[in-house]
C-alpha positions, 0 to 999 in steps of 0.5 A: 500500500502506497501513501496515496492508496486509501482504504476505500481504494483497497476495498474497491479493488477487493470488490472488483476482484470478487465480482469481476474476476472470481464470481464469473469463474464460479457456480452455485453456492460458491458464486452466490457467496462470492457475490454476497461478499462483494455486495457487503464490501460495496456497502462498507465502501458506501458507509465509509464514503458517507461517514462524514455526513452521518456524523454531521447529521448525528451531531446536528440532531443530538447536540450532545444529548443522548438519542433517548432524550431526543426520542422522548422529546419527539414522542412528546411533541416537543419538536413538531414545528422544529424545522431544524430537527426535521432537517437533521432527521432528513439528512440522517435518513438520506445518509443512511439510505445512501449506505444501504442502497446500491 
């Protein structure tokens, strides 16, 4: 690994090796497991790529408080008309969705 090689670049190389080089040579259960591993690596890549957005959304949302405090306040209606909380929840949902969808 050279100093210019990022962890994401290494994971991308692993994913490509699994999906493009190995999977086409396999069949049955071995092919399925190889493609499943490639899919998991792609998800980790997306998670790493979105890490900054996830942390920023969480910081904006929680502002140092435990998540249980925010959940309790939302259930009690304390943030029904709070555009800041709505925007932070939406940003967090978008960041998490970007990780899970391919």
